[in-house]
N, C-alpha and C positions, 0 to 999 in steps of 0.2 A: 504494500500500500504506500502511495506517495505521501510526502509530508503534508501537502495541502488537503489530501483526502483524510489523513489522520486528524488534522486540525479541525476539519469540518465535522468529523464524527464526534470528536470531543466536545466541540461547541454545541452541536445538536443535543448531545446528552445533557450537558450543563443547562441548556436553555429549557429543558423539560421541567426543571425545578423552579418553583415560584419565589424562593428566597435564597439569599446567600447562605443562610444557616442550613437549608436543605441541601445545597450544593456541597458544603463542607462536610455534612453528615454522610453524603454519598461517597465523597472522596475518602473519608475515614473508613467506611465500610469496604471500599476497594483495597485500602491498605491492610485491613485485617485479613482479607482473602489472599493477599499477595504472598507468594512463598517467601520465606525468610532467606536472606543471604546466608549461604553456608558459613558456619562459625569460622572455618579456616580462612575466610576472606574478610572477616571483621577484625582487621589488624590495625594497629596504630598508624601504619603507613598509608592506609586507605581512608583514614578519617579526614573529613573536611574540616579544616581549622576555622576557628572563629565562630562556630555555631554553639549556642548554649546547649542544645540537645546533642547527643552523640549521633553523628551522621557519617555513614561509610558510603563510599562511592567507588565502584569498580568499572573500568572501561576496557573494552577489547576491540580489536579491529579484525574483522573476518570477511573474506569474500567481497572486499571493497566497501563494506559498510561498518559503521560504528555500532557497538552494542554496549548498553549501559545497564547497570544494576545498582541498587541502593538499599540501605537499611538504616533504620533509626530507632532509638528507644522512645521517640515521641511519635504517636500515631499520625498527628496532623503533618509533621515534617515528613514522615514516611509516605504519606498520601501525596503531598505536593511534589516531593522529589521523585516519587514513583511515577506521577503523571508526566513530568518532564522526561524522565528516562524512557517511559513507554512511547512518548511522542517522537523522540529522536532516535531510538533504537531502530536499526535496520535502514538507516539513511546514510547517504554518502556525505563525507565531511563538507564538501562545498555546499550541499543543500542545507545542512545544519547552519553553516555560517551565514547563509543568505536569508535565514528565517528569523523572525522576531516573535518571541512568545508573548508579546504584549496583548494578544487577543484575549488572554485570561482576565485582563483588567475589566473588560466589558461585563464579566460575570461577577465582579465584586470580590473575587478571591483575594487578590493582592491587598486591596484596601481594608479588608476585614481581618488581616493578620496582625499580630503584635509586631513591633519593630524587630524583635529577635527572630521571629518566623520569616518576616520579609527578608531579613539578612540571610537566613538559610536558603531561601528561594533564590536570591541573587547569587549566592556562593555556588549552589549546584548548577545554575545556568553558566556561571563562569568556568566551572570544571568541565562541563560538556563542551563549551566553546574552546577551551584550551586543548582538550584532547582532539577535537575536530581540526583545529588549526595545525596541530602537530602532524596529524595524519595527512592533511592536505599538503603540507610542506614536504613530507616524505614522498607523497605521490608525485608532486611536481618535480622532485629531484630524481624520480625514476627508481626509487628504492622501496617499492611497495611490499615486496615479499619479505622484507626484514621485519615487518611488524605484524606477523600473523595473529598474535594475541598478547597484548601487553597491558598490565594494570597501570592505571594512572597513579603515580605517587601523589600523596596529599601535599598540597601547597596552598598558600594563601590565594584568595581570589577576590576579584572585584568583577561584577558583571551586571548586566541588566536582567531584571526578573522576567 
């Protein structure tokens, strides 16, 4: 599924709910149903720094697309980070970099998060972008086969939610 199709599907699902609280409840339900990241991947090196809740992020590059997984000890952070990981998983790095996730703002999700949760959302977006940028640079350099599956080391991030 293309990125615009995924965005449209998510937007249509979120639009079904009459309030921001219902949307957030649905996202939390999705997080509860999401398989946990294997314990062996919940390493300090995979933690996203600067988040109040513990948030782990694992990225891999396979068959020309980025794959993302996340875990958090906060359900709302797991929900929102999982939403972004689902949206961007299976996409080419250039497509990720050309996309802006600000469509979520129209559903009130960003505005109704605490500052710490907004920070986590921005940081996970930053991690996704950093990984996509690295993979895109490698592709442009003609060294794509050297990155079959690499976890992204945790590093500080600034990004747009």
